[in-house]
C-alpha positions in Angstrom: 193.1 158.4 129.4 190.5 159.7 126.9 190.8 163.1 125.2 187.5 165.0 124.9 186.7 167.3 122.0 186.1 171.0 122.1 182.4 172.0 122.1 182.6 175.5 120.6 182.1 175.5 116.8 185.0 177.1 114.9 183.1 180.1 113.5 181.9 181.0 117.0 185.4 181.3 118.4 186.8 184.8 119.0 189.9 183.8 117.1 188.0 182.8 113.9 186.0 186.0 114.0 189.1 188.2 114.4 190.7 186.4 111.4 187.5 186.9 109.4 187.6 190.6 110.0 191.3 190.7 109.2 190.8 188.7 106.0 188.4 191.3 104.6 191.5 193.6 104.3 194.2 191.0 103.7 192.5 189.4 100.7 193.3 192.6 98.8 197.0 192.6 99.6 199.5 192.2 96.8 202.6 190.1 97.7 204.8 192.2 95.5 204.0 195.2 97.7 204.5 193.2 100.9 208.0 192.3 99.8 208.7 195.9 98.6 207.5 197.3 102.0 209.6 194.8 104.1 213.2 194.0 103.1 213.4 191.6 106.0 210.3 189.6 104.9 212.2 186.4 104.0 214.0 186.3 107.3 210.9 187.0 109.3 208.7 184.4 107.5 211.0 181.4 107.5 211.4 178.7 110.1 214.0 175.9 110.6 213.8 172.5 112.4 215.1 169.0 112.2 217.3 169.8 109.2 214.5 171.4 107.1 213.8 175.0 106.2 210.3 176.4 105.5 209.9 179.6 103.6 206.3 180.8 103.8 207.0 184.4 102.9 205.2 184.0 99.5 201.8 184.0 101.2 199.3 186.8 101.8 200.2 187.1 105.5 201.9 189.6 107.7 202.9 189.5 111.4 199.4 190.4 112.4 198.0 187.5 110.4 200.4 185.1 112.1 199.5 186.5 115.5 195.8 186.0 115.0 196.4 182.5 113.6 198.5 181.4 116.6 195.9 183.0 118.9 193.3 180.7 117.3 195.6 177.7 117.6 195.9 178.3 121.3 192.1 178.9 121.6 191.4 175.6 119.9 193.8 173.8 122.2 196.6 172.8 119.7 199.2 172.6 122.4 197.1 170.7 124.9 195.9 168.2 122.2 199.5 167.8 120.9 200.6 166.9 124.4 197.7 164.5 124.9 198.7 162.7 121.7 202.3 162.3 122.7 201.2 161.1 126.2 199.0 158.3 124.7 195.6 159.8 125.3 192.8 158.1 123.3 192.4 161.1 120.9 191.0 158.8 118.2 187.5 159.1 119.8 185.4 157.1 117.3 187.7 154.0 117.7 188.7 154.7 121.3 192.4 154.4 120.5 195.6 156.2 121.3 197.5 157.7 118.4 201.2 156.9 118.8 203.0 156.7 115.5 205.4 159.1 117.2 206.3 156.3 119.6 207.5 154.1 116.7 210.5 156.5 116.2 211.3 157.3 119.8 214.8 156.2 120.9 215.2 153.0 123.0 214.5 153.6 126.6 211.9 156.4 126.1 209.4 156.0 128.9 205.8 155.6 127.6 203.1 153.2 128.8 199.6 152.6 127.4 197.2 150.6 129.5 200.1 149.6 131.7 202.2 148.2 128.8 205.7 149.5 128.1 205.2 150.3 124.4 208.8 151.5 123.9 210.0 148.1 124.8 207.4 146.5 122.5 208.5 148.8 119.6 212.2 148.1 119.9 211.6 144.3 120.3 210.0 144.4 116.8 212.7 146.7 115.5 215.3 144.2 116.7 213.6 141.4 114.9 213.4 143.5 111.7 217.2 144.3 112.1 218.1 140.6 112.3 215.8 139.5 109.4 216.8 142.3 107.0 220.5 141.5 107.7 220.0 137.9 106.7 218.2 138.8 103.5 220.6 141.5 102.5 223.8 139.4 103.3 222.5 136.4 101.4 222.2 134.0 104.3 218.4 133.9 104.0 218.0 131.3 101.3 215.0 130.3 99.2 213.8 126.8 98.8 216.4 125.8 96.2 219.3 127.3 98.2 219.5 130.6 96.2 219.7 134.0 97.8 216.8 136.5 97.6 217.0 138.9 94.7 213.4 140.4 94.6 211.1 141.5 97.3 207.4 142.0 96.6 205.4 144.0 99.1 201.7 143.2 98.9 199.5 145.7 100.8 197.1 148.6 100.1 196.6 152.2 101.4 199.2 153.0 104.0 200.7 149.5 103.7 201.7 150.3 100.1 201.9 154.1 99.7 204.4 154.7 102.6 206.9 151.9 101.8 206.7 152.5 98.0 207.2 156.2 98.4 210.1 155.8 100.8 211.9 153.1 98.8 211.8 155.3 95.7 212.8 158.4 97.7 215.8 156.6 99.2 216.8 154.8 95.9 220.4 156.2 96.2 220.8 154.4 99.5 219.4 151.0 98.3 221.1 147.7 97.8 221.4 147.3 94.0 221.2 143.5 94.4 217.7 143.6 95.9 214.9 144.7 93.6 211.8 146.1 95.3 208.3 145.6 93.8 204.9 146.7 95.1 201.4 145.3 94.4 198.4 147.0 95.8 195.6 147.2 93.2 193.1 144.4 93.1 193.3 144.8 89.3 195.1 141.6 88.2 197.2 143.6 85.8 199.1 145.0 88.8 200.1 141.5 90.1 200.6 140.1 86.6 203.1 142.8 85.7 205.2 142.1 88.9 205.1 138.3 88.6 206.3 138.5 85.1 209.6 140.0 86.4 210.4 137.7 89.3 211.5 134.1 89.9 209.9 132.0 92.6 213.3 130.6 93.7 214.6 134.1 94.5 211.5 136.1 95.5 210.4 137.1 99.0 206.8 138.3 99.5 205.8 140.6 102.3 202.1 140.4 103.1 201.2 143.6 104.9 197.8 143.4 106.5 197.2 144.0 110.3 194.2 141.7 110.4 195.3 139.4 107.5 191.7 139.7 106.2 191.9 142.9 104.1 190.1 141.8 101.0 192.3 143.4 98.3 195.5 142.4 100.0 194.4 138.9 100.6 193.2 138.4 97.1 196.7 139.5 95.9 198.4 137.4 98.5 196.5 134.2 97.6 197.3 134.8 93.9 201.0 135.1 94.8 200.8 132.0 96.9 199.1 130.0 94.1 201.8 131.3 91.6 204.6 130.2 93.9 203.1 126.7 94.4 203.3 126.1 90.7 207.0 125.6 91.3 207.5 125.1 95.1 205.8 123.1 97.8 203.7 124.2 100.7 206.6 123.4 103.0 208.6 126.0 101.1 206.2 128.9 101.7 208.0 129.8 104.9 211.2 130.7 103.1 209.4 133.0 100.7 206.5 134.7 102.5 206.6 136.8 105.7 203.7 138.8 107.2 203.3 142.2 108.8 200.3 141.3 110.8 198.9 140.5 114.3 196.7 137.5 113.2 199.0 134.6 114.0 196.3 131.9 113.3 195.6 133.2 109.8 199.3 133.6 108.8 200.1 130.0 110.0 197.1 128.8 108.0 198.5 130.6 105.0 201.9 128.9 105.4 203.9 131.6 107.1 206.1 130.7 110.1 205.1 132.5 113.3 208.6 133.7 113.8 208.3 135.6 110.4 205.3 137.6 111.6 206.2 141.2 112.4 203.4 142.8 114.4 202.3 146.4 115.0 199.5 147.8 117.1 196.0 149.3 117.0 197.4 152.7 118.0 199.2 152.9 114.6 197.0 154.1 111.8 197.6 152.8 108.3 198.7 156.1 106.8 201.0 156.7 109.8 202.5 153.2 109.7 205.7 153.4 107.6 207.7 153.8 110.8 206.5 150.4 112.0 207.0 146.9 110.6 205.0 148.2 107.6 208.4 149.8 106.8 210.0 146.3 106.5 210.4 146.8 102.7 212.2 150.1 103.3 214.6 148.4 105.8 215.2 145.6 103.4 215.9 148.1 100.6 218.3 150.5 102.4 219.5 148.4 105.4 218.5 148.8 109.0 221.1 151.5 109.7 219.6 153.8 107.2 216.1 152.8 108.3 217.2 153.9 111.8 218.3 157.3 110.4 214.9 157.5 108.8 213.2 157.1 112.2 215.7 159.5 113.8 214.8 162.2 111.3 211.1 161.9 112.1 211.9 161.9 115.9 213.9 165.1 115.5 210.8 166.7 113.9 208.7 165.3 116.8 210.9 167.1 119.3 210.8 170.3 117.3 207.0 170.1 117.1 206.7 169.3 120.9 209.0 171.9 122.2 209.2 174.9 119.8 206.8 177.8 120.4 204.0 178.0 117.9 205.4 181.2 116.4 208.5 179.3 115.2 207.1 175.8 114.9 207.4 174.5 111.4 204.4 172.1 111.4 202.3 174.6 113.1 203.2 177.4 110.7 202.7 175.2 107.7 199.3 174.2 109.1 198.2 177.8 109.9 199.2 179.2 106.5 197.3 176.3 104.8 194.3 176.9 107.1 194.4 180.6 106.2 194.5 179.9 102.5 191.7 177.4 102.8 189.3 179.2 105.1 189.8 182.9 104.2 191.2 183.0 100.7 188.9 180.3 99.3 191.7 178.0 98.1 190.0 174.6 97.6 193.1 172.6 96.6 196.8 172.3 97.4 199.4 171.3 94.8 202.6 169.5 95.9 205.5 170.0 93.6 208.7 168.1 94.7 211.7 169.3 92.6 213.3 165.9 93.1 212.5 163.0 90.9 213.0 160.5 93.8 210.0 162.1 95.6 207.7 161.3 92.7 205.4 159.3 94.9 205.3 161.9 97.7 202.2 163.8 96.4 200.3 160.5 96.3 201.5 159.8 99.8 200.3 163.2 101.0 196.9 162.7 99.3 196.1 159.8 101.7 197.8 161.5 104.7 195.8 164.7 104.4 192.6 163.8 102.7 191.9 160.5 104.6 192.8 162.3 107.8 190.9 165.6 107.5 188.4 164.8 104.7 185.6 164.9 107.3 182.2 166.7 107.5 181.4 166.3 111.2 183.3 167.3 114.3 184.6 165.0 116.9 181.3 165.5 118.7 179.2 164.5 115.6 178.0 168.0 114.7 178.3 169.2 111.1 181.4 171.3 110.6 180.6 174.9 109.9 183.5 175.7 107.5 185.2 173.9 104.6 187.8 171.4 105.8 190.6 169.6 104.0 191.6 170.9 100.5 192.1 168.5 97.6 195.8 167.5 97.5 197.5 166.7 94.2 200.7 167.2 92.4 203.6 166.0 90.3 207.4 166.4 90.2 208.9 169.6 88.8 209.9 170.2 86.2 207.4 167.9 84.6 204.6 169.7 86.3 205.5 173.0 84.6 204.7 171.4 81.3 201.5 169.8 82.4 199.3 171.8 84.8 201.2 174.9 85.8 199.4 176.8 83.1 196.2 176.5 85.1 198.0 177.5 88.3 199.4 180.6 86.7 196.5 181.8 84.7 193.4 179.8 85.7 190.4 181.2 87.4 191.0 179.4 90.7 193.9 180.1 93.0 195.8 177.0 94.1 198.6 177.2 96.7 201.7 175.2 96.0 204.3 173.5 98.2 207.7 173.4 96.5 210.1 170.9 98.0 213.7 170.7 97.0 217.2 169.5 98.1 220.1 172.0 97.9 222.5 169.2 97.0 221.8 166.2 94.7 222.8 162.6 95.3 224.1 162.3 91.7 227.2 163.9 90.1 225.8 164.8 86.7 227.0 168.3 85.8 224.5 171.1 85.2 221.3 169.3 86.1 220.9 170.4 89.7 221.4 174.1 88.9 218.8 173.8 86.2 216.4 172.1 88.6 216.7 174.6 91.4 216.6 177.5 89.0 213.2 176.3 87.8 212.0 175.7 91.3 212.9 179.1 92.6 211.8 180.9 89.3 208.3 179.3 89.5 207.8 180.3 93.1 208.8 183.9 92.2 206.6 183.9 89.1 203.5 182.7 91.0 204.1 185.5 93.6 205.0 188.4 91.3 203.1 187.6 88.1 203.5 189.9 85.1 201.4 193.0 84.7 199.9 194.3 81.4 202.4 197.2 81.4 205.3 194.8 81.7 204.0 192.7 78.9 203.6 195.8 76.7 207.2 196.9 77.5 208.6 193.6 76.5 206.6 193.4 73.3 207.5 197.0 72.3 211.2 196.1 72.8 210.7 193.3 70.3 209.4 195.9 67.8 205.9 194.5 67.6 203.1 196.6 66.1 200.9 198.4 68.7 197.7 196.7 67.5 199.3 193.3 67.8 200.6 194.1 71.2 197.2 195.1 72.6 195.7 191.9 71.2 198.3 189.8 73.0 198.4 191.6 76.4 195.5 189.8 78.0 196.9 186.4 77.0 200.4 187.2 78.3 199.4 188.8 81.6 199.9 186.8 84.8 197.9 187.9 87.8 200.5 186.6 90.3 199.7 186.9 94.0 199.4 183.2 94.1 200.6 181.7 97.4 203.4 179.1 97.8 205.7 177.6 100.4 209.2 176.3 99.8 210.6 173.5 101.9 214.4 172.9 101.5 216.7 170.2 102.8 220.4 169.9 102.3 220.1 166.5 100.6 217.5 163.8 100.4 218.9 161.5 103.0 217.0 159.0 105.1 216.9 161.4 108.1 215.7 164.3 105.9 212.9 162.1 104.4 211.8 161.1 107.9 211.7 164.8 109.0 209.8 165.8 105.9 207.1 163.1 106.4 206.8 164.0 110.1 206.5 167.7 109.2 203.4 166.9 107.1 202.0 164.4 109.7 202.0 167.1 112.4 200.7 169.8 110.0 197.7 167.5 109.3 197.2 167.0 113.0 197.2 170.7 113.7 194.6 171.4 111.0 192.5 168.6 112.3 192.5 170.3 115.8 191.5 173.6 114.2 188.6 172.0 112.4 187.8 169.8 115.4 187.7 166.7 113.3 189.1 163.2 114.1 192.2 163.0 111.9 192.7 159.3 112.8 189.6 157.4 111.6 188.5 156.7 108.0 185.0 155.5 108.0 184.5 157.0 104.5 186.3 154.1 102.9 183.9 151.4 104.3 180.6 151.9 102.5 182.1 151.2 99.0 183.8 148.0 100.4 180.6 146.6 101.7 178.7 147.2 98.5 181.6 145.8 96.5 181.4 142.5 98.3 177.7 142.1 97.4 178.3 143.0 93.7 181.3 140.7 93.5 179.2 137.8 94.6 176.6 138.8 92.0 179.2 139.0 89.2 180.4 135.5 90.2 176.8 134.2 90.1 177.1 133.1 93.7 174.3 135.3 95.1 170.9 136.5 94.1 170.9 140.0 92.5 170.5 142.8 95.0 168.2 145.7 94.5 170.4 148.4 93.0 169.6 151.6 91.0 169.1 151.1 87.2 172.6 152.4 86.5 174.3 149.9 88.8 172.1 147.1 87.5 172.9 148.0 83.9 176.7 148.0 84.6 176.5 144.6 86.4 174.6 143.2 83.4 177.2 144.4 81.0 180.0 143.0 83.0 178.3 139.6 83.3 177.6 139.5 79.6 181.2 140.3 78.8 182.4 137.6 81.2 180.1 135.0 79.6 181.6 135.9 76.2 185.1 134.9 77.3 
């Protein structure tokens, strides 16, 4: 079953044109006044689902805005395309693939077939193998070649094979086995591998090589480096006790020295940035145990159910997507800042960068026509409260308006007194400050109360005035549990999907990463002296010459 794309360009739709007319008025609204005029604003502009709460009241929207946005979502076929995705339609048109990361977290016995294959049975067969394997490693019965238990796990991957597991392992640190240290290597830069190998012992280290094809250049360079390092101490026959693969290329993994029974497959309907739910999440299951990994999957599934069955007007992923679309298309917001007020979510902004920007960073529609509006914003961020002392200055008083997603847990997983109140106070205060700002008159009143001279006051007023009216969302969970993390990731996955439908782009391919890889292979051969120089521009030729000269010097 193949899903076809809409043919009407976005700006030609009735919904977009209605929103454009509405935006001419709405861009002049002041959020302070919106709150003053509507005491029920918080209640009316919040949504709940899968254990999360979304407050989107601090945006320049009213009920009319949301009505127009949901009208556009229906006109663009969000509901129909959502249903097609869950049903296994080939909505990844350029690769002719289904998109079924949601099937990875569906409960055992859920009925879904793709090309006549029971994929729920396939998924749970792999999960059962992951459960058995992780139990052996965690209980110490899986022994290295000298009879010692595993103490360190090194995940070697790149992109989604690194960002997802690394982010989740850090986020669920409080649930991890303290006797099993997790490490991640992704960068082809040898300093990344060197730093990890310096910390581990070949007798007690397990390597996970995460590459579907087992030919990904960066991953395989790092994998072969790890293999060579291990063989300085162990024998080739020992590799099977220290290397496992998340892959589908059995011939290649056997040639590498990995036993076929230690290959954990996944499928072509799982995109890399949507793969942490699959065997790519093996590192997560090792870190926290399979029971918590199952909770992680269940949290995502709960968000899937919310997304599938909740009307658009109360649907958290849809609302998050529509508000973001409104800010991007009609309020000229070119970037989005992610501010998790939870240190264990430190890698979450980087995870969302790939999820959002690799999915919707596209310039043509599914049909191949040039898009007629801006698409994905630049996504970036850092943990609060560190962010407040780094870039919040620009967000408060800079010339560009950047929406912010604040993310926080109402309860911590530590018992240190005073810290969590201080954290939440900063989170809530920042969202209030971005919305309300501080007028010149308010600045004058404060400085007059300090007894400052009038001339000095007037000199300082422009510098201490905050324009406010800067949009933000706040996403709250009770506590950062495996289930809550699963729901949070799924929330943003579905938000990304909805925005892709609105823009009519394919959110599930990533051809933009290929050109640089092809050119890099040629240049790498030139740097090694194994190929004749190619015809490059003068800058690239000059850079290659400098690198070859430096290499010759050492």
